[in-house]
C-alpha positions as CSV (number, residue, x, y, z in Angstrom):
1,M,159.0,62.5,-24.4
2,D,155.6,63.1,-25.9
3,G,154.6,61.7,-29.3
4,F,155.8,58.7,-31.3
5,T,157.1,58.5,-34.9
6,K,157.2,55.0,-36.4
7,L,160.2,54.2,-38.6
8,S,159.0,52.8,-41.9
9,E,160.7,49.9,-43.5
10,E,161.6,52.2,-46.4
11,Q,163.3,54.6,-44.0
12,R,165.2,51.8,-42.4
13,R,166.4,50.6,-45.8
14,Q,167.4,54.0,-47.0
15,F,169.3,54.8,-43.8
16,R,171.1,51.4,-43.9
17,N,172.0,51.7,-47.6
18,E,172.4,55.4,-48.2
19,G,173.2,56.8,-44.7
20,Y,170.7,59.6,-44.4
21,L,167.0,60.6,-44.1
22,I,165.3,63.9,-45.0
23,L,162.4,64.8,-42.7
24,R,160.1,67.7,-43.5
25,N,158.4,70.2,-41.2
26,V,160.0,68.8,-38.0
27,L,160.0,72.2,-36.3
28,D,157.1,74.6,-36.2
29,E,157.4,78.4,-36.5
30,A,157.4,79.0,-32.8
31,A,160.3,76.5,-32.3
32,I,162.2,78.0,-35.2
33,S,161.8,81.5,-33.9
34,S,162.9,80.5,-30.4
35,L,166.0,78.8,-31.7
36,I,166.9,81.7,-34.0
37,E,166.4,84.2,-31.2
38,A,168.7,82.2,-28.9
39,G,171.3,81.6,-31.6
40,D,171.4,85.3,-32.6
41,R,171.7,86.4,-29.0
42,L,174.7,84.0,-28.4
43,L,176.5,84.9,-31.7
44,A,176.2,88.6,-30.8
45,T,178.2,88.1,-27.6
46,E,182.0,88.1,-27.2
47,Q,181.8,84.8,-25.3
48,R,184.6,82.4,-26.1
49,F,183.7,79.4,-23.9
50,N,182.5,76.6,-26.2
51,R,182.7,78.9,-29.2
52,F,183.8,77.3,-32.5
53,V,184.9,79.5,-35.3
54,S,186.3,78.2,-38.6
55,G,186.7,79.0,-42.3
56,G,188.1,82.4,-41.5
57,G,185.0,83.4,-39.7
58,L,182.5,82.1,-42.3
59,Y,181.5,79.5,-39.7
60,D,180.6,80.6,-36.2
61,G,178.8,78.9,-33.4
62,F,179.0,77.0,-30.1
63,R,179.6,73.4,-29.2
64,N,177.6,71.8,-26.3
65,C,175.0,74.5,-27.1
66,I,172.3,72.8,-24.9
67,T,174.2,74.3,-22.0
68,M,174.2,77.8,-23.5
69,D,170.4,78.4,-23.7
70,D,167.4,76.4,-22.7
71,A,165.8,76.9,-26.1
72,F,168.1,74.1,-27.4
73,I,167.1,71.5,-24.8
74,P,163.8,70.4,-26.5
75,L,165.8,69.2,-29.5
76,L,167.2,66.4,-27.4
77,T,163.9,64.7,-27.2
78,N,162.1,66.0,-30.3
79,P,159.1,63.8,-30.8
80,V,159.8,63.3,-34.5
81,T,163.5,62.7,-34.5
82,L,164.4,60.9,-31.2
83,P,161.9,58.0,-31.8
84,L,163.5,57.5,-35.2
85,V,167.0,57.7,-33.7
86,I,166.1,55.0,-31.1
87,Q,164.7,52.7,-33.8
88,L,167.8,53.3,-36.0
89,L,170.5,52.9,-33.4
90,G,168.8,51.2,-30.4
91,S,168.2,52.6,-26.9
92,N,171.7,52.5,-25.3
93,L,172.3,56.1,-26.4
94,Q,173.9,59.3,-25.1
95,L,174.2,62.8,-26.5
96,S,177.4,63.0,-28.5
97,T,177.3,66.7,-29.5
98,S,175.0,69.7,-29.7
99,H,176.3,72.2,-32.2
100,L,174.9,75.6,-33.1
101,I,176.3,76.5,-36.5
102,Y,175.9,79.7,-38.4
103,R,177.3,79.8,-42.0
104,Q,177.9,83.3,-43.3
105,P,177.5,84.2,-47.0
106,D,180.6,83.8,-49.1
107,P,182.3,87.0,-50.3
108,P,182.0,88.1,-53.9
109,G,184.3,86.1,-56.3
110,T,184.2,82.9,-54.3
111,P,184.3,80.0,-56.7
112,A,181.4,77.6,-57.0
113,S,183.7,74.7,-56.2
114,I,184.3,75.8,-52.6
115,R,183.4,73.1,-50.1
116,M,183.7,74.3,-46.5
117,P,184.3,72.0,-44.7
118,G,185.5,69.6,-47.4
119,W,184.3,66.1,-47.8
120,H,184.7,64.2,-44.5
121,R,183.2,61.8,-42.0
122,D,182.2,62.9,-38.5
123,N,183.9,61.7,-35.4
124,G,187.1,61.5,-37.4
125,R,189.1,60.2,-34.5
126,T,187.4,56.9,-35.1
127,S,188.7,56.4,-38.6
128,M,192.1,57.7,-37.5
129,D,192.3,55.1,-34.8
130,L,190.6,52.1,-36.5
131,G,191.0,53.0,-40.2
132,Q,188.3,53.7,-42.8
133,A,187.7,50.0,-43.4
134,N,187.0,49.3,-39.7
135,Y,184.8,52.4,-38.9
136,P,181.6,50.9,-37.4
137,R,178.1,52.4,-37.3
138,I,178.3,54.2,-33.9
139,G,176.3,57.4,-34.2
140,L,174.3,59.9,-36.2
141,K,173.4,63.6,-36.3
142,C,170.0,65.3,-36.5
143,A,170.7,68.5,-38.4
144,F,167.8,71.0,-37.8
145,Y,167.8,73.8,-40.3
146,L,166.3,77.1,-39.3
147,T,166.6,79.2,-42.5
148,D,165.5,78.9,-46.1
149,L,167.7,76.5,-48.1
150,S,165.3,75.8,-50.9
151,Q,167.7,77.1,-53.6
152,P,171.1,75.6,-54.5
153,N,174.2,77.2,-53.0
154,S,172.5,78.2,-49.8
155,G,175.1,76.7,-47.5
156,V,173.4,73.3,-46.9
157,T,175.2,70.2,-45.9
158,M,175.9,68.1,-49.0
159,L,175.8,64.3,-48.8
160,A,177.2,61.3,-50.7
161,P,174.5,58.6,-50.6
162,G,175.9,55.1,-49.8
163,S,179.2,56.5,-48.5
164,N,178.4,55.2,-45.0
165,L,179.3,51.7,-46.3
166,L,182.6,52.6,-47.8
167,K,185.7,50.8,-46.6
168,E,188.1,53.5,-48.0
169,R,188.2,57.2,-48.5
170,I,185.6,58.6,-50.8
171,D,186.5,58.9,-54.5
172,I,186.3,62.3,-56.1
173,P,187.2,62.1,-59.8
174,E,190.2,64.1,-61.0
175,G,189.2,67.6,-61.7
176,A,185.9,67.3,-60.0
177,T,184.7,68.9,-56.7
178,D,182.3,66.2,-55.5
179,P,181.8,62.5,-55.7
180,V,179.7,61.5,-58.7
181,N,176.5,60.8,-56.7
182,A,176.7,63.9,-54.3
183,I,173.4,65.5,-53.5
184,E,172.6,69.0,-52.3
185,P,169.3,68.8,-50.3
186,L,166.9,71.7,-50.8
187,L,165.3,72.4,-47.5
188,N,162.8,74.7,-45.9
189,P,163.0,76.2,-42.4
190,G,162.1,73.4,-39.9
191,D,163.3,70.5,-42.0
192,C,165.8,68.0,-40.5
193,V,168.4,65.8,-42.1
194,I,169.5,62.7,-40.1
195,F,172.8,61.3,-41.3
196,E,175.1,58.7,-40.0
197,Y,178.6,59.7,-38.8
198,R,180.1,57.5,-41.5
199,T,178.2,59.3,-44.3
200,W,180.6,61.5,-46.2
201,H,179.4,65.1,-46.3
202,A,180.6,68.7,-47.1
203,G,179.5,72.2,-46.8
204,A,178.0,73.8,-50.0
205,P,178.8,77.4,-50.7
206,N,176.5,80.1,-49.5
207,F,175.9,82.5,-52.4
208,T,172.7,84.0,-50.8
209,Q,172.6,87.2,-48.7
210,I,171.3,85.2,-45.7
211,T,173.3,83.5,-42.9
212,R,172.5,79.8,-42.9
213,K,171.4,78.8,-39.3
214,A,171.3,75.3,-38.0
215,V,171.6,73.2,-34.9
216,M,173.0,69.7,-35.0
217,I,172.2,67.2,-32.3
218,G,174.4,64.1,-32.4
219,Y,173.7,60.8,-30.7
220,A,176.1,57.8,-30.2
221,Y,176.2,54.7,-28.1
222,R,176.6,55.2,-24.4
223,W,180.0,53.5,-24.4
224,L,181.5,56.2,-26.7
225,K,182.9,59.3,-25.2
226,P,180.9,62.5,-26.2
227,M,182.6,65.0,-28.5
228,D,182.1,68.2,-26.7
229,Y,181.7,67.5,-23.0
230,I,182.7,65.0,-20.4
231,K,180.1,65.6,-17.7
232,Q,177.3,68.2,-17.8
233,E,177.1,70.8,-15.1
234,R,174.7,70.0,-12.3
235,A,172.8,73.3,-12.9
236,L,171.8,72.0,-16.3
237,V,171.0,68.4,-15.2
238,E,168.7,69.6,-12.5
239,R,166.5,71.3,-15.2
240,L,166.1,68.1,-17.3
241,S,163.6,65.3,-17.5
242,D,164.6,61.8,-16.7
243,I,165.0,61.0,-20.4
244,E,167.0,64.2,-21.0
245,K,169.2,63.4,-18.0
246,Y,169.9,59.9,-19.3
247,L,170.8,61.3,-22.7
248,V,173.4,63.6,-21.2
249,G,175.0,60.7,-19.4
250,E,173.5,60.7,-16.0
251,E,172.9,57.4,-14.1
252,L,169.3,57.4,-12.8
253,D,169.5,54.8,-10.1
254,D,171.7,54.3,-7.0
255,T,172.0,50.5,-7.3
256,L,175.4,49.5,-5.8
257,E,175.6,46.0,-7.4
258,F,177.1,45.5,-10.9
259,Q,174.4,45.5,-13.6
260,P,175.3,43.8,-16.8
261,S,172.4,45.6,-18.5
262,G,173.9,49.0,-17.7
263,G,171.2,50.0,-15.2
264,F,167.9,51.8,-15.5
265,N,167.3,53.2,-19.0
266,P,164.1,55.2,-19.5
267,L,164.4,54.8,-23.2
268,N,163.6,51.1,-22.7
269,D,160.5,52.0,-20.8
270,W,159.5,54.3,-23.7
271,C,160.0,51.5,-26.2
272,Q,157.8,49.2,-24.1
273,Q,155.1,51.8,-24.0
274,H,155.1,52.1,-27.7
275,G,155.3,48.4,-28.5
276,I,158.8,48.6,-30.0
277,E,160.5,45.3,-29.6
278,Q,164.2,45.4,-28.5
279,D,165.2,43.0,-31.2
280,R,163.8,45.3,-33.8
281,L,166.0,48.2,-32.7
282,G,169.0,49.2,-34.9
283,L,169.7,48.1,-38.4
């Protein structure tokens, strides 16, 4: 992983208290073009494996998309986002999900109150099993946006700041569509939003004539089962760097003895190279 992005204390505070960060110009034009080309090519196929369609076809895409085209693999170790993720969560990480998502424009007559999907937390199985009050901070998503979302109602992911700390379901006033502090980020192609799994979010309507295109890369602790794969295929793993292999769940040493530390972790080496102290990782 080339490059290093230092997490500022203000970013640490914001993510801890509000549950999200907005990063500008994370992807350059070449990367955006490559990702759109790969996404368009996949969406034009009839392939059903890993495909995820919802909202009556308004949402279309693929889960575990890093296996679908090599254009998505560099997002795993993006030099802006992954260093921030490590500093926010720590180094005992694994890929949780990689999701290519296209959001089609809404048909004429769609009300402005539409939220698709509605307000929710990610990894909902956790809150179902443990309850809202016991949902721990276990993961986050890096949402890379590839199209122009600089105007309202362009299909962006809306957020409720501070909802990551809620111990109950989010409150939406009677007759309202959104919680009182909801925000609709205005983003340019190449911007990225990092948000915690516990942060309540929803899909804004898309009243443009443009399909909203995004790739979401989720990370969680290594002891948590990934959302959209169990074990990656060997053909993919053989094309990855050591850090990428580690992030998709591969063990990188052949030590037979039990290792309380969990074994070799190249992210720890990366932290040491950049002077990041282990006791400063996480929030």
